[in-house]
C-alpha positions in Angstrom: 106.0 96.5 105.8 104.1 99.4 107.5 101.1 99.1 105.7 100.5 95.3 106.9 101.1 96.4 110.1 98.4 99.3 110.0 96.1 97.0 108.0 96.3 94.7 111.1 95.3 97.5 113.3 91.8 97.8 111.7 90.0 95.3 113.8 91.5 96.9 116.9 89.8 100.3 115.6 86.4 98.8 114.8 86.9 98.9 111.0 85.4 96.0 109.2 87.3 96.5 106.0 89.9 98.7 104.4 88.4 102.3 103.1 88.6 102.8 99.1 91.6 103.9 97.5 91.4 107.5 97.9 90.5 107.6 101.6 93.2 104.4 102.1 95.8 106.7 100.5 95.0 109.6 102.9 94.8 107.3 106.0 98.2 105.8 104.8 99.8 109.1 104.6 98.4 110.3 107.9 98.4 107.1 109.9 101.3 107.1 112.4 99.4 110.2 113.7 96.2 109.2 113.1 96.1 105.8 115.1 98.4 107.4 117.7 95.6 110.2 118.3 92.6 107.6 118.3 94.6 106.1 121.1 95.0 109.2 123.5 91.9 111.1 122.5 89.8 112.0 125.7 86.6 110.2 124.7 85.7 106.7 125.4 86.7 103.6 123.4 83.1 102.5 122.8 82.4 106.1 121.2 85.4 105.8 118.7 84.2 102.2 117.9 80.8 103.5 116.8 82.6 106.2 115.1 84.8 103.9 113.2 81.6 101.6 112.3 79.7 104.6 111.0 82.9 105.7 108.6 83.1 101.8 107.8 79.7 102.2 106.5 79.9 104.9 104.6 83.1 103.4 102.8 80.8 100.5 102.1 78.7 102.8 100.2 81.4 103.8 98.3 82.6 100.5 97.6 79.1 99.4 96.6 78.9 102.7 94.1 82.2 102.0 92.9 83.6 105.6 93.6 86.1 107.2 95.6 84.8 111.2 95.3 84.1 111.5 98.8 85.9 111.8 101.9 85.2 111.8 105.7 85.5 113.1 109.2 83.6 112.4 112.2 83.5 113.0 115.8 81.0 111.7 118.5 78.7 110.4 115.9 78.7 114.0 113.7 79.8 113.1 110.2 81.0 115.4 107.8 81.4 114.2 104.1 83.3 116.4 101.3 83.6 115.7 97.9 83.1 116.5 94.4 80.7 114.4 92.0 80.3 114.3 88.3 77.6 112.0 88.0 74.6 113.6 89.1 72.9 109.9 89.5 75.6 108.6 91.6 75.7 111.9 93.8 71.9 111.5 94.7 72.2 107.7 95.1 75.1 108.5 97.5 73.3 110.6 99.3 70.2 108.4 100.1 72.2 105.8 101.1 74.2 108.1 103.8 71.1 109.1 105.2 70.2 105.5 105.9 73.5 104.7 108.0 72.2 104.0 111.8 73.5 106.0 114.5 74.5 109.2 112.7 73.7 112.1 115.2 74.3 114.9 112.8 75.5 115.0 108.9 77.5 117.8 107.7 77.0 117.4 103.9 79.5 119.3 101.7 79.3 117.0 99.1 78.6 119.0 96.0 78.2 118.1 91.9 79.9 119.6 89.2 80.3 118.3 85.4 83.6 117.2 84.5 83.8 119.8 81.9 83.4 122.3 84.5 86.0 120.8 87.2 88.4 120.9 84.4 87.7 124.5 83.3 87.8 125.8 87.0 91.1 123.6 87.9 92.7 125.3 84.7 91.6 129.1 86.3 93.0 127.7 89.8 89.5 128.0 91.2 89.4 124.3 92.1 92.0 122.4 93.9 93.2 119.1 92.5 93.0 116.4 95.1 97.0 116.3 96.0 96.5 120.1 97.0 93.5 119.6 99.1 95.5 117.1 100.8 98.1 119.2 101.1 96.0 122.0 102.8 94.4 119.5 105.1 98.3 118.5 106.4 99.2 122.2 106.6 96.3 123.0 109.1 96.9 119.9 111.2 100.4 120.8 111.6 99.9 124.5 112.4 97.4 122.8 115.3 99.9 120.8 116.3 102.4 123.2 116.6 100.2 125.6 118.3 100.6 125.8 122.5 97.2 125.2 124.9 95.5 123.4 121.9 95.0 119.4 122.2 95.3 118.8 118.5 94.6 115.1 119.1 90.8 116.4 119.9 90.3 118.0 116.7 89.7 116.5 113.1 90.9 118.5 110.0 89.1 118.1 106.3 89.7 120.4 103.4 88.1 120.1 99.7 88.7 121.2 96.2 87.2 124.8 96.9 89.7 125.6 99.9 87.3 125.2 102.5 88.9 123.8 105.7 86.4 121.8 108.2 87.1 121.9 111.9 85.9 119.1 113.9 86.0 117.7 117.5 86.3 119.4 121.0 88.1 122.0 122.8 88.1 122.1 126.5 87.4 125.6 126.6 86.3 128.8 124.6 90.0 130.1 124.7 91.4 126.9 123.1 88.6 127.2 120.8 89.2 130.4 119.6 92.9 129.7 119.3 92.2 126.7 117.1 89.8 128.5 114.8 92.3 131.4 114.3 95.1 129.0 113.5 93.2 127.3 111.2 91.5 130.2 109.7 94.6 132.0 109.1 96.7 129.1 107.5 97.9 129.9 103.9 95.4 128.4 101.2 92.3 128.4 103.5 89.7 130.4 101.9 86.7 129.5 104.3 86.6 127.7 107.7 83.3 125.6 108.8 83.7 125.2 112.5 81.8 122.2 113.8 83.7 121.5 116.9 82.4 121.9 120.4 83.5 123.4 123.5 83.2 120.9 126.3 85.7 120.6 129.5 
């Protein structure tokens, strides 16, 4: 029932179709907070709709390529894509098609190519997170931001990848707020490296 209600909100949020399975699962797990946050973010509806259009375009590319090996975050048309491909031709095609999307002001490309054998070897040695563990890290950072005084978590976007890297996007209302958000994200257990792509704007 909740899934049907969430899918009914897709047109309201400016999405043309549900995202691929992996992204869809992440959205489903975090949907109640995500949908609410989008409604109260300190930016215009048209800006949010434009972000949703771009994400829908990326999801469309993944559908066309028959892959769900990438994840997206976006803020004010600054697009972050993370993922791990074991097919080099698929990786190259994905990058080429993403670069053709109109309206992207900045692309933060953190998608990598690694053979399946190498992925398995590194997972066995605990050098690479499985998808569910990366999701857990993502959620942990997000919850820590929610619980931090004077950090408007609704204005921040968080992503994590298989390398235990965490990416912070969005907007801080002041430098002290930014510093606090960065500190919280960086010190979350399991984070190896933090990429801060958020901006400061009152």
